[in-house]
Structure formats: structure tokens, C-alpha cells
N, CA, C and O of each residue as an XYZ file, in Angstrom:
852
protein
N       1.089      7.007     14.304
C       0.754      6.693     12.924
C       0.354      7.958     12.184
O      -0.300      8.838     12.745
N       0.752      8.043     10.920
C       0.459      9.232     10.124
C      -0.356      8.834      8.893
O      -0.052      7.846      8.225
N      -1.394      9.621      8.607
C      -2.215      9.422      7.415
C      -1.920     10.553      6.444
O      -2.023     11.724      6.811
N      -1.555     10.222      5.212
C      -1.299     11.233      4.199
C      -2.251     11.028      3.024
O      -2.175     10.027      2.311
N      -3.148     11.997      2.836
C      -4.051     11.973      1.684
C      -3.403     12.808      0.584
O      -3.156     14.000      0.765
N      -3.129     12.177     -0.552
C      -2.429     12.856     -1.644
C      -3.404     13.746     -2.397
O      -4.334     13.263     -3.044
N      -3.182     15.037     -2.306
C      -4.062     16.025     -2.933
C      -3.444     16.453     -4.262
O      -2.598     17.346     -4.310
N      -3.883     15.801     -5.336
C      -3.346     16.107     -6.665
C      -4.473     15.891     -7.683
O      -5.191     14.894     -7.595
N      -4.641     16.796     -8.638
C      -5.758     16.661     -9.591
C      -5.702     15.378    -10.416
O      -6.752     14.826    -10.744
N      -4.508     14.885    -10.762
C      -4.434     13.636    -11.522
C      -4.852     12.438    -10.674
O      -5.470     11.499    -11.177
N      -4.515     12.475     -9.394
C      -4.946     11.424     -8.477
C      -6.471     11.415     -8.389
O      -7.094     10.356     -8.470
N      -7.072     12.593     -8.223
C      -8.527     12.690     -8.117
C      -9.207     12.253     -9.410
O     -10.252     11.603     -9.377
N      -8.619     12.605    -10.536
C      -9.184     12.241    -11.842
C      -9.201     10.727    -12.029
O     -10.222     10.157    -12.415
N      -8.077     10.078    -11.757
C      -8.003      8.626    -11.942
C      -8.899      7.903    -10.937
O      -9.531      6.899    -11.268
N      -8.950      8.416     -9.717
C      -9.792      7.788     -8.706
C     -11.267      7.871     -9.082
O     -12.021      6.927     -8.846
N     -11.680      8.986     -9.662
C     -13.076      9.142    -10.078
C     -13.461      8.061    -11.087
O     -14.544      7.483    -10.993
N     -12.589      7.788    -12.044
C     -12.874      6.751    -13.035
C     -12.882      5.368    -12.390
O     -13.692      4.519    -12.763
N     -11.997      5.133    -11.435
C     -11.998      3.847    -10.721
C     -13.301      3.634     -9.967
O     -13.798      2.510     -9.896
N     -13.851      4.681     -9.414
C     -15.095      4.558     -8.645
C     -16.288      4.198     -9.531
O     -17.219      3.531     -9.081
N     -16.259      4.638    -10.783
C     -17.401      4.497    -11.669
C     -17.749      3.024    -11.902
O     -16.897      2.246    -12.331
N     -18.974      2.647    -11.626
C     -19.405      1.257    -11.759
C     -19.321      0.782    -13.198
O     -19.275     -0.425    -13.435
N     -19.300      1.687    -14.167
C     -19.270      1.309    -15.575
C     -17.841      1.129    -16.107
O     -17.663      0.780    -17.273
N     -16.832      1.360    -15.278
C     -15.446      1.156    -15.693
C     -15.149     -0.344    -15.744
O     -15.290     -1.042    -14.740
N     -14.738     -0.840    -16.922
C     -14.500     -2.285    -17.065
C     -13.174     -2.682    -16.421
O     -12.371     -1.824    -16.053
N     -12.953     -3.992    -16.287
C     -11.774     -4.501    -15.585
C     -10.455     -4.092    -16.234
O      -9.542     -3.685    -15.516
N     -10.308     -4.181    -17.574
C      -9.039     -3.756    -18.165
C      -8.709     -2.293    -17.880
O      -7.563     -1.954    -17.585
N      -9.719     -1.430    -17.970
C      -9.497     -0.010    -17.674
C      -9.206      0.179    -16.200
O      -8.347      0.980    -15.828
N      -9.917     -0.553    -15.359
C      -9.706     -0.462    -13.912
C      -8.280     -0.844    -13.559
O      -7.635     -0.162    -12.763
N      -7.773     -1.940    -14.149
C      -6.403     -2.375    -13.867
C      -5.383     -1.330    -14.299
O      -4.436     -1.038    -13.569
N      -5.581     -0.771    -15.483
C      -4.628      0.220    -15.992
C      -4.612      1.468    -15.118
O      -3.547      1.993    -14.793
N      -5.797      1.942    -14.737
C      -5.860      3.152    -13.925
C      -5.354      2.914    -12.508
O      -4.723      3.790    -11.918
N      -5.628      1.730    -11.960
C      -5.109      1.402    -10.627
C      -3.588      1.402    -10.662
O      -2.941      1.899     -9.740
N      -3.023      0.848    -11.722
C      -1.577      0.814    -11.899
C      -1.012      2.237    -11.940
O      -0.024      2.533    -11.267
N      -1.632      3.105    -12.720
C      -1.168      4.492    -12.833
C      -1.331      5.235    -11.510
O      -0.457      6.007    -11.114
N      -2.447      5.001    -10.831
C      -2.689      5.686     -9.567
C      -1.686      5.258     -8.505
O      -1.219      6.089     -7.726
N      -1.351      3.980     -8.465
C      -0.370      3.496     -7.490
C       0.975      4.169     -7.704
O       1.646      4.522     -6.735
N       1.381      4.353     -8.956
C       2.660      5.005     -9.226
C       2.655      6.440     -8.704
O       3.657      6.908     -8.164
N       1.536      7.137     -8.864
C       1.430      8.499     -8.338
C       1.501      8.501     -6.809
O       2.179      9.340     -6.216
N       0.806      7.566     -6.180
C       0.836      7.480     -4.722
C       2.222      7.066     -4.231
O       2.700      7.551     -3.205
N       2.860      6.162     -4.979
C       4.188      5.692     -4.591
C       5.209      6.824     -4.632
O       6.139      6.857     -3.827
N       5.035      7.737     -5.560
C       5.943      8.882     -5.647
C       5.937      9.655     -4.331
O       6.992     10.063     -3.845
N       4.750      9.857     -3.753
C       4.645     10.548     -2.461
C       5.111      9.649     -1.325
O       5.768     10.111     -0.393
N       4.773      8.370     -1.401
C       5.090      7.443     -0.310
C       6.591      7.228     -0.144
O       7.057      6.897      0.946
N       7.353      7.415     -1.231
C       8.791      7.138     -1.178
C       9.633      8.382     -0.903
O      10.854      8.346     -1.055
N       9.006      9.466     -0.507
C       9.785     10.675     -0.193
C      10.800     10.416      0.916
O      11.854     11.050      0.960
N      10.484      9.492      1.800
C      11.401      9.186      2.894
C      12.233      7.944      2.667
O      12.821      7.420      3.613
N      12.299      7.459      1.436
C      13.090      6.258      1.176
C      14.553      6.539      1.525
O      15.059      7.637      1.295
N      15.208      5.547      2.074
C      16.576      5.740      2.560
C      17.579      5.702      1.412
O      17.561      4.796      0.578
N      18.443      6.694      1.388
C      19.469      6.785      0.349
C      20.820      7.059      1.000
O      20.903      7.514      2.141
N      21.864      6.773      0.251
C      23.225      7.091      0.703
C      23.960      7.787     -0.436
O      23.637      7.598     -1.609
N      24.950      8.591     -0.075
C      25.701      9.334     -1.077
C      26.600      8.420     -1.892
O      27.096      7.407     -1.399
N      26.798      8.794     -3.144
C      27.683      8.039     -4.019
C      28.401      9.018     -4.941
O      27.810      9.988     -5.416
N      29.661      8.757     -5.185
C      30.455      9.590     -6.096
C      30.389      8.996     -7.503
O      30.594      7.797     -7.691
N      30.103      9.846     -8.485
C      30.039      9.392     -9.866
C      30.746     10.393    -10.773
O      31.065     11.510    -10.366
N      30.982      9.968    -12.000
C      31.510     10.855    -13.025
C      30.432     11.074    -14.079
O      29.901     10.113    -14.637
N      30.109     12.330    -14.350
C      29.243     12.646    -15.482
C      30.131     12.822    -16.712
O      31.354     12.791    -16.574
N      29.574     13.005    -17.900
C      30.419     13.276    -19.070
C      31.218     14.570    -18.943
O      32.139     14.818    -19.722
N      30.856     15.402    -17.945
C      31.502     16.705    -17.804
C      32.439     16.769    -16.607
O      33.546     17.297    -16.710
N      31.997     16.229    -15.462
C      32.798     16.373    -14.242
C      32.345     15.377    -13.190
O      31.245     14.834    -13.290
N      33.175     15.128    -12.180
C      32.741     14.310    -11.041
C      31.665     15.049    -10.247
O      31.624     16.279    -10.229
N      30.797     14.280     -9.593
C      29.771     14.888     -8.756
C      29.318     13.875     -7.712
O      29.640     12.690     -7.788
N      28.573     14.366     -6.749
C      28.021     13.517     -5.691
C      26.516     13.370     -5.904
O      25.801     14.358     -6.075
N      26.055     12.143     -5.891
C      24.627     11.877     -6.001
C      24.172     10.944     -4.904
O      24.861     10.794     -3.895
N      23.029     10.315     -5.080
C      22.526      9.363     -4.086
C      22.029      8.107     -4.782
O      21.684      8.119     -5.964
N      22.002      7.028     -4.017
C      21.401      5.779     -4.474
C      20.677      5.153     -3.291
O      20.912      5.521     -2.141
N      19.796      4.207     -3.583
C      19.064      3.550     -2.511
C      20.035      2.835     -1.574
O      20.962      2.153     -2.011
N      19.796      3.008     -0.286
C      20.665      2.378      0.711
C      20.423      0.876      0.762
O      19.402      0.369      0.298
N      21.395      0.187      1.340
C      21.278     -1.249      1.589
C      20.971     -1.463      3.067
O      21.612     -0.828      3.905
N      20.019     -2.328      3.429
C      19.232     -3.176      2.543
C      18.173     -2.382      1.776
O      17.639     -1.394      2.280
N      17.878     -2.823      0.561
C      16.899     -2.133     -0.260
C      15.499     -2.316      0.325
O      15.271     -3.236      1.110
N      14.562     -1.444     -0.054
C      13.197     -1.573      0.457
C      12.557     -2.896      0.044
O      12.938     -3.513     -0.951
N      11.579     -3.308      0.836
C      10.801     -4.502      0.532
C       9.369     -4.077      0.232
O       8.763     -3.342      1.010
N       8.832     -4.531     -0.879
C       7.450     -4.255     -1.263
C       6.618     -5.500     -0.980
O       6.962     -6.596     -1.422
N       5.517     -5.326     -0.238
C       4.696     -6.470      0.166
C       3.232     -6.236     -0.207
O       2.514     -5.556      0.526
N       2.778     -6.788     -1.339
C       1.346     -6.734     -1.630
C       0.594     -7.749     -0.780
O       1.071     -8.863     -0.562
N      -0.583     -7.358     -0.304
C      -1.444     -8.284      0.424
C      -2.361     -8.950     -0.601
O      -3.144     -8.286     -1.280
N      -2.248    -10.267     -0.697
C      -3.033    -11.012     -1.688
C      -4.513    -10.992     -1.314
O      -4.838    -11.000     -0.127
N      -5.430    -10.968     -2.304
C      -5.046    -11.032     -3.701
C      -5.049     -9.660     -4.352
O      -4.310     -9.425     -5.308
N      -5.880     -8.744     -3.839
C      -6.073     -7.460     -4.513
C      -4.792     -6.629     -4.569
O      -4.612     -5.829     -5.487
N      -3.896     -6.816     -3.585
C      -2.662     -6.047     -3.579
C      -1.782     -6.326     -4.781
O      -0.938     -5.503     -5.138
N      -1.972     -7.497     -5.421
C      -1.196     -7.820     -6.619
C      -1.462     -6.820     -7.737
O      -0.581     -6.545     -8.550
N      -2.667     -6.281     -7.777
C      -3.011     -5.315     -8.803
C      -2.302     -3.989     -8.640
O      -2.377     -3.130     -9.518
N      -1.606     -3.813     -7.510
C      -0.863     -2.587     -7.252
C       0.634     -2.773     -7.423
O       1.392     -1.804     -7.375
N       1.061     -4.006     -7.620
C       2.494     -4.300     -7.578
C       3.267     -3.670     -8.735
O       4.315     -3.063     -8.515
N       2.772     -3.804     -9.951
C       3.507     -3.274    -11.100
C       3.721     -1.777    -10.989
O       4.801     -1.276    -11.302
N       2.697     -1.058    -10.545
C       2.819      0.387    -10.404
C       3.851      0.787     -9.369
O       4.474      1.843     -9.483
N       4.038     -0.061     -8.349
C       5.010      0.233     -7.303
C       6.430     -0.088     -7.746
O       7.332      0.729     -7.560
N       6.644     -1.261     -8.327
C       8.007     -1.640     -8.697
C       8.500     -0.867     -9.916
O       9.701     -0.822    -10.181
N       7.576     -0.261    -10.656
C       8.014      0.620    -11.735
C       8.822      1.782    -11.170
O       9.777      2.250    -11.789
N       8.427      2.238     -9.991
C       9.121      3.346     -9.352
C      10.329      2.862     -8.556
O      11.317      3.585     -8.427
N      10.254      1.640     -8.021
C      11.347      1.061     -7.226
C      11.778     -0.269     -7.835
O      11.549     -1.319     -7.234
N      12.388     -0.247     -8.998
C      12.709     -1.508     -9.680
C      13.722     -2.376     -8.949
O      13.776     -3.583     -9.189
N      14.530     -1.792     -8.057
C      15.531     -2.598     -7.347
C      15.002     -3.140     -6.019
O      15.716     -3.860     -5.321
N      13.787     -2.809     -5.669
C      13.221     -3.307     -4.410
C      12.966     -4.812     -4.502
O      12.695     -5.348     -5.577
N      13.058     -5.474     -3.357
C      12.653     -6.875     -3.295
C      11.145     -6.937     -3.066
O      10.539     -5.976     -2.590
N      10.556     -8.066     -3.406
C       9.112     -8.240     -3.277
C       8.815     -9.465     -2.431
O       9.342    -10.549     -2.678
N       7.965     -9.279     -1.428
C       7.467    -10.391     -0.630
C       5.949    -10.432     -0.735
O       5.343     -9.526     -1.307
N       5.331    -11.469     -0.190
C       3.881    -11.605     -0.317
C       3.266    -12.034      1.004
O       3.834    -12.835      1.747
N       2.083    -11.476      1.280
C       1.287    -11.896      2.421
C      -0.114    -12.227      1.922
O      -0.771    -11.392      1.299
N      -0.564    -13.439      2.196
C      -1.922    -13.823      1.842
C      -2.814    -13.725      3.062
O      -2.635    -14.461      4.033
N      -3.780    -12.813      3.012
C      -4.692    -12.620      4.138
C      -6.123    -12.557      3.622
O      -6.384    -12.038      2.536
N      -7.035    -13.085      4.406
C      -8.431    -13.083      4.003
C      -9.286    -12.651      5.181
O      -9.035    -13.015      6.330
N     -10.324    -11.847      4.852
C     -11.262    -11.383      5.880
C     -12.572    -12.140      5.746
O     -13.163    -12.192      4.667
N     -13.025    -12.729      6.849
C     -14.320    -13.391      6.878
C     -15.414    -12.343      6.768
O     -15.508    -11.449      7.609
N     -16.245    -12.447      5.731
C     -17.245    -11.406      5.484
C     -18.341    -11.381      6.548
O     -19.055    -10.387      6.674
N     -18.479    -12.461      7.310
C     -19.486    -12.496      8.367
C     -18.935    -11.940      9.674
O     -19.543    -11.065     10.291
N     -17.764    -12.460     10.097
C     -17.202    -12.052     11.385
C     -16.201    -10.907     11.246
O     -15.854    -10.262     12.235
N     -15.733    -10.650     10.009
C     -14.708     -9.631      9.711
C     -13.343     -9.982     10.313
O     -12.436     -9.150     10.327
N     -13.201    -11.225     10.811
C     -11.917    -11.654     11.366
C     -10.930    -11.926     10.230
O     -11.328    -12.329      9.137
N      -9.632    -11.702     10.497
C      -8.591    -11.849      9.484
C      -7.721    -13.058      9.798
O      -7.309    -13.260     10.940
N      -7.447    -13.859      8.774
C      -6.525    -14.982      8.927
C      -5.461    -14.906      7.847
O      -5.719    -14.444      6.735
N      -4.249    -15.368      8.188
C      -3.136    -15.406      7.230
C      -3.053    -16.812      6.661
O      -2.910    -17.778      7.410
N      -3.141    -16.934      5.331
C      -3.120    -18.252      4.713
C      -1.839    -18.513      3.913
O      -1.596    -19.643      3.489
N      -1.020    -17.476      3.705
C       0.233    -17.682      2.972
C       1.177    -16.524      3.247
O       0.745    -15.397      3.487
N       2.475    -16.816      3.209
C       3.469    -15.738      3.311
C       4.749    -16.162      2.622
O       5.162    -17.320      2.692
N       5.358    -15.219      1.966
C       6.653    -15.442      1.317
C       7.486    -14.203      1.578
O       7.470    -13.250      0.798
N       8.220    -14.227      2.693
C       8.978    -13.067      3.148
C      10.318    -13.520      3.715
O      10.448    -14.659      4.164
N      11.320    -12.633      3.699
C      12.564    -12.961      4.404
C      12.281    -13.178      5.886
O      11.408    -12.523      6.457
N      13.012    -14.088      6.504
C      12.815    -14.357      7.923
C      13.235    -13.171      8.784
O      12.651    -12.936      9.842
N      14.236    -12.426      8.341
C      14.759    -11.304      9.107
C      14.600    -10.017      8.300
O      15.215     -9.851      7.247
N      13.767     -9.112      8.809
C      13.545     -7.824      8.150
C      14.207     -6.675      8.917
O      13.832     -5.515      8.746
N      15.168     -6.990      9.741
C      15.826     -5.950     10.539
C      16.425     -4.876      9.641
O      17.126     -5.171      8.673
N      16.134     -3.622      9.982
C      16.669     -2.500      9.243
C      15.992     -2.237      7.915
O      16.475     -1.415      7.136
N      14.877     -2.918      7.629
C      14.220     -2.776      6.330
C      13.056     -1.798      6.392
O      12.264     -1.803      7.334
N      12.974     -0.960      5.366
C      11.757     -0.214      5.100
C      10.841     -1.124      4.289
O      11.276     -1.771      3.337
N       9.567     -1.166      4.679
C       8.620     -2.040      4.000
C       7.447     -1.220      3.488
O       6.854     -0.430      4.223
N       7.122     -1.420      2.215
C       5.964     -0.770      1.588
C       4.876     -1.821      1.396
O       5.037     -2.759      0.616
N       3.768     -1.653      2.116
C       2.658     -2.600      2.063
C       1.615     -2.083      1.075
O       1.244     -0.910      1.112
N       1.147     -2.959      0.198
C       0.155     -2.587     -0.811
C      -1.169     -3.265     -0.489
O      -1.266     -4.492     -0.497
N      -2.186     -2.461     -0.207
C      -3.516     -2.976      0.111
C      -4.531     -1.946     -0.382
O      -4.596     -0.846      0.167
N      -5.325     -2.275     -1.405
C      -6.169     -1.246     -2.028
C      -7.118     -0.535     -1.084
O      -7.289      0.681     -1.178
N      -7.747     -1.284     -0.165
C      -8.808     -0.697      0.657
C      -8.514     -0.851      2.143
O      -8.396     -1.970      2.642
N      -8.396      0.258      2.844
C      -8.323      0.230      4.302
C      -9.737      0.466      4.808
O     -10.165      1.605      4.997
N     -10.452     -0.628      5.023
C     -11.863     -0.554      5.410
C     -12.005     -0.674      6.928
O     -12.057      0.339      7.625
N     -12.068     -1.901      7.442
C     -12.164     -2.075      8.897
C     -10.812     -1.865      9.570
O     -10.749     -1.557     10.760
N      -9.732     -2.033      8.811
C      -8.395     -1.882      9.370
C      -7.822     -3.174      9.916
O      -6.652     -3.226     10.295
N      -8.633     -4.216      9.960
C      -8.180     -5.467     10.567
C      -7.045     -6.117      9.777
O      -6.059     -6.568     10.360
N      -7.185     -6.165      8.457
C      -6.168     -6.818      7.632
C      -4.836     -6.089      7.708
O      -3.791     -6.710      7.901
N      -4.876     -4.780      7.557
C      -3.631     -4.016      7.561
C      -2.962     -4.057      8.931
O      -1.737     -4.146      9.018
N      -3.747     -3.993      9.997
C      -3.178     -4.069     11.341
C      -2.464     -5.399     11.552
O      -1.370     -5.443     12.115
N      -3.092     -6.482     11.096
C      -2.484     -7.803     11.235
C      -1.205     -7.898     10.412
O      -0.214     -8.473     10.862
N      -1.226     -7.330      9.197
C      -0.045     -7.354      8.333
C       1.109     -6.577      8.953
O       2.255     -7.026      8.920
N       0.809     -5.422      9.512
C       1.854     -4.595     10.115
C       2.466     -5.294     11.322
O       3.685     -5.282     11.492
N       1.637     -5.897     12.155
C       2.167     -6.641     13.307
C       3.067     -7.781     12.846
O       4.122     -8.023     13.433
N       2.653     -8.470     11.808
C       3.438     -9.576     11.257
C       4.812     -9.090     10.812
O       5.824     -9.728     11.100
N       4.845     -7.962     10.112
C       6.111     -7.420      9.594
C       7.008     -6.905     10.713
O       8.228     -7.062     10.659
N       6.404     -6.293     11.720
C       7.187     -5.790     12.852
C       7.812     -6.951     13.614
O       8.949     -6.853     14.076
N       7.078     -8.042     13.745
C       7.628     -9.226     14.419
C       8.825     -9.789     13.668
O       9.698    -10.413     14.271
N       8.873     -9.575     12.364
C      10.008    -10.015     11.558
C      11.179     -9.027     11.621
O      12.276     -9.330     11.152
N      10.941     -7.842     12.206
C      12.039     -6.903     12.376
C      11.954     -5.626     11.569
O      12.840     -4.780     11.691
N      10.915     -5.444     10.737
C      10.784     -4.215      9.948
C      10.782     -3.007     10.868
O      10.130     -3.023     11.912
N      11.517     -1.941     10.484
C      11.608     -0.793     11.378
C      10.997      0.488     10.804
O      11.120      1.552     11.410
N      10.345      0.400      9.649
C       9.654      1.555      9.066
C       8.663      1.005      8.055
O       9.065      0.345      7.097
N       7.372      1.266      8.250
C       6.337      0.685      7.393
C       5.491      1.778      6.782
O       4.967      2.644      7.483
N       5.361      1.729      5.453
C       4.533      2.664      4.716
C       3.493      1.853      3.963
O       3.847      1.019      3.129
N       2.223      2.082      4.240
C       1.142      1.380      3.553
C       0.568      2.292      2.481
O       0.304      3.469      2.731
N       0.378      1.749      1.301
C      -0.241      2.491      0.200
C      -1.616      1.883     -0.054
O      -1.735      0.699     -0.368
N      -2.651      2.707      0.086
C      -4.040      2.277     -0.093
C      -4.728      3.227     -1.072
O      -4.525      4.439     -1.015
N      -5.535      2.675     -1.961
C      -6.279      3.543     -2.866
C      -7.282      4.381     -2.087
O      -7.423      5.580     -2.328
N      -7.978      3.741     -1.152
C      -8.993      4.419     -0.341
C      -8.874      3.988      1.111
O      -8.441      2.876      1.412
N      -9.269      4.896      2.011
C      -9.347      4.540      3.431
C     -10.668      5.037      4.001
O     -11.265      5.986      3.492
N     -11.111      4.379      5.061
C     -12.310      4.788      5.797
C     -11.894      5.271      7.181
O     -10.917      4.767      7.735
N     -12.614      6.240      7.756
C     -12.258      6.730      9.090
C     -12.228      5.630     10.139
O     -11.361      5.625     11.013
N     -13.176      4.692     10.057
C     -13.225      3.611     11.038
C     -11.962      2.758     10.987
O     -11.433      2.350     12.020
N     -11.486      2.494      9.768
C     -10.282      1.694      9.625
C      -9.058      2.400     10.166
O      -8.196      1.783     10.793
N      -8.985      3.703      9.920
C      -7.853      4.484     10.432
C      -7.860      4.510     11.952
O      -6.813      4.381     12.588
N      -9.048      4.678     12.534
C      -9.159      4.702     13.991
C      -8.757      3.361     14.593
O      -8.064      3.313     15.609
N      -9.195      2.275     13.965
C      -8.837      0.954     14.478
C      -7.335      0.725     14.371
O      -6.725      0.143     15.269
N      -6.742      1.181     13.281
C      -5.314      1.024     13.091
C      -4.550      1.749     14.194
O      -3.594      1.209     14.750
N      -4.972      2.964     14.507
C      -4.330      3.737     15.572
C      -4.431      2.987     16.900
O      -3.453      2.892     17.641
N      -5.623      2.453     17.195
C      -5.846      1.748     18.459
C      -5.012      0.466     18.543
O      -4.366      0.207     19.558
N      -5.030     -0.329     17.477
C      -4.358     -1.621     17.519
C      -2.840     -1.498     17.487
O      -2.130     -2.389     17.954
N      -2.345     -0.396     16.936
C      -0.895     -0.222     16.843
C      -0.365      0.719     17.923
O       0.791      1.140     17.879
N      -1.214      1.041     18.884
C      -0.803      1.932     19.974
C       0.366      1.308     20.738
O       0.316      0.143     21.132
N       1.399      2.092     20.935
C       2.571      1.600     21.642
C       3.617      0.967     20.745
O       4.705      0.619     21.203
N       3.290      0.815     19.463
C       4.267      0.247     18.528
C       5.414      1.231     18.329
O       5.186      2.408     18.048
N       6.630      0.755     18.473
C       7.800      1.643     18.378
C       8.187      1.946     16.942
O       8.977      2.857     16.694
N       7.640      1.195     15.989
C       7.979      1.366     14.574
C       7.073      2.425     13.941
O       5.855      2.369     14.113
N       7.642      3.388     13.214
C       6.793      4.390     12.556
C       5.964      3.767     11.436
O       6.461      2.955     10.655
N       4.689      4.163     11.372
C       3.775      3.664     10.349
C       3.119      4.854      9.659
O       2.608      5.763     10.313
N       3.141      4.835      8.332
C       2.499      5.877      7.539
C       1.541      5.222      6.550
O       1.866      4.205      5.938
N       0.358      5.813      6.401
C      -0.602      5.348      5.399
C      -0.753      6.448      4.355
O      -1.117      7.579      4.679
N      -0.471      6.110      3.103
C      -0.594      7.050      1.992
C      -1.785      6.618      1.145
O      -1.870      5.456      0.747
N      -2.703      7.538      0.866
C      -3.941      7.176      0.177
C      -4.399      8.279     -0.764
O      -3.964      9.426     -0.665
N      -5.290      7.903     -1.684
C      -5.848      8.875     -2.620
C      -7.035      9.620     -2.027
O      -7.343     10.732     -2.457
N      -7.716      9.012     -1.028
C      -8.895      9.678     -0.453
C      -9.299      9.037      0.864
O      -9.157      7.831      1.063
N      -9.806      9.877      1.755
C     -10.460      9.420      2.982
C     -11.963      9.511      2.722
O     -12.512     10.607      2.608
N     -12.629      8.346      2.629
C     -14.053      8.343      2.318
C     -14.909      8.557      3.560
O     -14.391      8.778      4.654
N     -16.223      8.490      3.378
C     -17.174      8.888      4.425
C     -17.253      7.904      5.589
O     -17.047      8.280      6.743
N     -17.556      6.635      5.278
C     -17.800      5.677      6.362
C     -17.860      4.264      5.794
O     -17.736      4.063      4.586
N     -18.053      3.288      6.680
C     -18.294      1.905      6.279
C     -19.781      1.603      6.366
O     -20.474      2.096      7.255
N     -20.267      0.784      5.430
C     -21.664      0.365      5.553
C     -21.755     -0.866      6.444
O     -20.758     -1.304      7.019
N     -22.953     -1.416      6.554
C     -23.172     -2.535      7.471
C     -22.425     -3.797      7.055
O     -22.242     -4.700      7.872
N     -21.991     -3.873      5.801
C     -21.229     -5.032      5.336
C     -19.722     -4.814      5.429
O     -18.944     -5.689      5.050
N     -19.307     -3.651      5.930
C     -17.885     -3.368      6.066
C     -17.246     -2.837      4.805
O     -16.021     -2.851      4.680
N     -18.065     -2.360      3.851
C     -17.542     -1.771      2.625
C     -17.415     -0.255      2.779
O     -18.215      0.384      3.462
N     -16.393      0.304      2.131
C     -16.179      1.743      2.171
C     -17.240      2.445      1.319
O     -17.558      2.011      0.212
N     -17.785      3.553      1.870
C     -18.796      4.365      1.179
C     -18.249      5.772      0.955
O     -17.766      6.369      1.917
N     -18.294      6.349     -0.270
C     -18.853      5.751     -1.487
C     -17.991      4.658     -2.098
O     -18.510      3.814     -2.830
N     -16.694      4.646     -1.822
C     -15.828      3.547     -2.216
C     -15.747      3.310     -3.704
O     -15.987      4.206     -4.514
N     -15.400      2.066     -4.051
C     -15.340      1.670     -5.464
C     -15.713      0.206     -5.646
O     -15.424     -0.394     -6.681
N     -16.361     -0.365     -4.628
C     -16.727     -1.772     -4.685
C     -15.602     -2.656     -4.180
O     -14.710     -2.192     -3.469
N     -15.643     -3.926     -4.545
C     -14.606     -4.874     -4.158
C     -13.441     -4.734     -5.135
O     -13.572     -5.077     -6.310
N     -12.309     -4.237     -4.658
C     -11.169     -3.964     -5.543
C     -10.680     -5.230     -6.238
O     -10.358     -5.196     -7.425
N     -10.620     -6.351     -5.511
C     -10.161     -7.597     -6.100
C     -11.054     -8.061     -7.236
O     -10.559     -8.461     -8.290
N     -12.358     -8.014     -7.036
C     -13.297     -8.422     -8.073
C     -13.200     -7.522     -9.298
O     -13.258     -7.994    -10.433
N     -13.052     -6.234     -9.061
C     -13.017     -5.307    -10.195
C     -11.678     -5.384    -10.941
O     -11.621     -5.124    -12.143
N     -10.625     -5.734    -10.241
C      -9.330     -5.908    -10.903
C      -9.302     -7.138    -11.791
O      -8.739     -7.111    -12.886
N      -9.912     -8.216    -11.315
C      -9.749     -9.509    -11.985
C     -11.001     -9.990    -12.694
O     -11.039    -11.112    -13.198
N     -12.032     -9.144    -12.736
C     -13.166     -9.433    -13.588
C     -14.174    -10.427    -13.045
O     -14.959    -10.987    -13.811
N     -14.172    -10.661    -11.735
C     -15.165    -11.554    -11.150
C     -16.419    -10.752    -10.837
O     -16.394     -9.521    -10.836
N     -17.502    -11.446    -10.573
C     -18.773    -10.776    -10.311
C     -18.655     -9.883     -9.090
O     -18.004    -10.252     -8.112
N     -19.274     -8.719     -9.133
C     -19.225     -7.784     -8.012
C     -20.547     -7.043     -7.914
O     -20.719     -6.202     -7.031
């Protein structure tokens, strides 16, 4: 598994505003959308393409287009929905699937309550959207689910990650033959006793959708 922290001043600038407790939900949504597009630009460097012959107004030339099957974008509900627009803006021809997963705040156990995905993901690159890689339990479960469906290359885009979550991901995915990459804006310090990332930005879902946090 590979962790890529995107080192860019615009990424750091937008993330700083997202962290601020005084940033309201509309601003948070807009900045999260913009930040995801920046992260997606780095995350898609390895997107599969094939050559294509075209004619420009001046002369024939060889270019590239996305290979078939096209990538699949999978936001993890509910907070991952806040990242979807920023991702498909960069990959408008990608298909979109959904995984509904919830973490028990007491036991930290993860359960899947909904899914809308193709039955066969053989040969597919999959981009998973999950704002916070905290304990790593949700993302690990999502990746296993996708691999069982046949996905052969998985790239997760997270706004923030914690060292504990990354370590758990490495342990739980040990021996997995499918390459996994995590692209993020920052590796934070640690998790607190409630499993929240520190310094973090709070509950991403609550801040995206305006619920109490």
C-alpha cells in the first residue's frame, strides 16, 4: 500500500479553512469540493488510457483517451457524497457506485447497510471517496468489498488521514494482490480517545450537511 500526501500550497490553504471551526457549512462544502478536485488531479496520474488517432484543424495526430472499462468512482456514504462532484468534474465519463457504511461510535465496528455497484468489477480501476481515514476500519472493509467484486486497482482519496488508520490499513490488507494507494491532503498527529483525528476538522459529514457537531 502506498500513501501519497499532496504537498501543494493551494491544498494546504484550502485545508486550513476546512479545519477552522468557524467555517460554515456552505463554505465547507465549496472548499471540500475544490480540494477534492486538486487531490483527484494527483490521484488520477495513473489512470489507464489508450492511444487514439484524431484530426486537428491542422493535421492528424495521436492522442489518448480513457481506456475501457472506464474508472468507477465510489463515495462511501454519507460524507463521501460531499466529495463526489469534485471528483466527477475531473472524470466526467467515469461511472459512479455507492457504498453505505457506518461505524459504531462505541465499538468502532463497521457495518455495510447499502451498496449500489456493478456485480463484476474485473479489470476496473476504482476511486474510493472517504473524507477521513481515522481508525481505518471503514476503508479497509470497503477495499475488501471491492476486491471481492474483482477490482484490480484501488485509489482512495481522503481529505485527512491518521497514522493509526494507515497502520491498520497496511495490516488488514497484508497479502492483498491488488495495488492500493491512498491520496490525502495531510497526515495528522493521532486519534483521540473517541477515534477522531487530531487536530482534524471535526465530523466531516456533520460539517458538510449542517448538522450539530
